[in-house]
C-alpha positions in Angstrom: 41.0 14.5 -1.0 40.5 17.1 1.7 38.5 19.4 -0.5 35.7 16.9 -1.3 35.5 15.9 2.4 35.2 19.5 3.5 32.5 20.2 0.8 30.6 17.1 1.9 30.8 18.1 5.6 29.6 21.6 4.7 26.7 20.3 2.8 25.7 17.9 5.6 26.0 20.7 8.2 23.9 23.1 6.1 21.3 20.4 5.8 21.2 19.8 9.5 20.7 23.6 10.1 18.0 23.8 7.5 16.1 20.8 9.0 16.2 22.1 12.5 15.1 25.6 11.3 12.2 24.2 9.4 11.1 22.1 12.3 11.2 25.1 14.6 9.2 27.3 12.2 6.0 25.3 12.4 2.8 26.5 14.0 2.0 23.2 15.7 -1.0 22.5 13.4 0.1 19.3 11.9 3.1 20.5 9.9 5.5 18.9 12.4 3.7 15.5 12.4 0.6 14.2 14.1 -0.8 11.1 15.7 -3.9 9.5 14.3 -6.4 9.1 17.1 -8.9 6.7 15.5 -8.9 3.1 16.7 -10.4 2.1 13.3 -7.1 3.0 11.7 -4.9 0.2 13.1 -2.2 0.3 10.5 -2.1 3.5 8.4 -0.3 2.5 5.2 -0.3 5.7 3.3 -1.0 9.5 3.6 -1.9 12.1 1.1 -2.4 15.8 1.8 -5.8 17.0 0.7 -5.8 19.7 -2.0 -9.4 20.8 -1.2 -9.2 20.8 2.6 -6.1 22.4 4.1 -4.7 20.4 7.1 -6.6 17.2 6.1 -4.7 14.1 5.2 -6.3 11.0 3.6 -5.2 7.6 4.9 -6.2 3.9 4.7 -5.4 0.7 6.6 -2.9 -1.7 5.2 -5.2 -4.8 4.8 -8.2 -6.4 6.4 -10.2 -3.2 6.9 -12.5 -3.0 3.9 -13.0 -0.5 1.1 -12.4 2.7 3.2 -10.3 5.8 3.2 -10.3 8.2 6.1 -9.9 12.0 6.3 -7.8 12.9 9.3 -7.4 16.5 10.7 -3.7 17.0 11.3 -4.3 19.6 14.0 -6.2 17.1 16.2 -5.4 13.7 14.8 -9.1 12.9 14.7 -11.0 11.4 11.7 -13.5 13.9 10.2 -14.9 11.6 7.5 -14.8 8.0 6.4 -15.4 7.3 2.7 -16.6 3.9 1.6 -15.6 2.9 -2.0 -18.5 1.0 -3.5 -18.3 -1.6 -6.2 -14.7 -2.7 -5.6 -15.2 -5.7 -3.2 -12.7 -6.2 -0.5 -9.3 -4.7 -1.2 -6.5 -7.2 -0.8 -3.5 -5.1 0.5 -3.7 -1.3 -0.1 -0.3 0.2 0.2 -0.4 3.7 -1.3 -2.6 6.8 -1.7 -2.0 10.0 -3.5 -3.8 13.0 -5.0 -3.5 13.4 -8.7 -4.6 15.8 -11.4 -8.1 17.1 -11.1 -8.2 16.4 -7.4 -8.6 12.7 -8.0 -7.6 10.4 -5.1 -5.7 7.3 -6.2 -5.6 4.3 -3.9 -3.2 1.5 -4.8 -4.1 -2.1 -3.9 -0.6 -3.2 -4.8 0.8 -5.1 -1.8 1.6 -8.7 -1.6 -0.1 -9.7 1.7 -2.5 -12.6 1.9 -0.5 -15.2 0.1 2.2 -13.4 -1.8 2.6 -12.9 -5.5 -0.5 -11.7 -7.4 -0.8 -11.6 -11.2 -2.5 -8.2 -11.0 -2.8 -5.0 -8.9 -5.7 -2.5 -8.7 -5.5 1.3 -8.7 -8.8 2.8 -7.6 -9.6 6.4 -8.6 -12.2 8.6 -7.1 -12.8 12.4 -6.9 -11.7 14.0 -3.7 -14.9 14.6 -1.7 -15.9 18.3 -1.6 -17.6 17.8 1.8 -15.9 16.0 4.7 -18.8 13.7 5.8 -19.1 10.0 6.0 -20.2 8.9 2.5 -20.1 6.2 -0.1 -18.8 6.8 -3.5 
């Protein structure tokens, strides 16, 4: 019984040292976390690291904002671009964002706000913008 406990304690201790070392190794440019400094982003509900623009994270509001995603600079917390998704109407409850194969952004309108259970969800796909400017896609 002592051996498994000692092994577990050792693993936990090594994990604590690794976590503190990795937090101390950062250069302070967003790799240790950042605060979004855009009042339009009232409830960020997902983050995805850009593959085309180092240090940029894509985010979106939870619900009630409209068909927008925002590019946020992790070194400043400031929004550098807002992308409007055309042709999708008003998203109901976006909950997830990710970057997939071919630098495609996937935005999941998969939540259950605004009345609860829905018979469907939407996954929107768009190419990650090559330029960080306000635009409609």
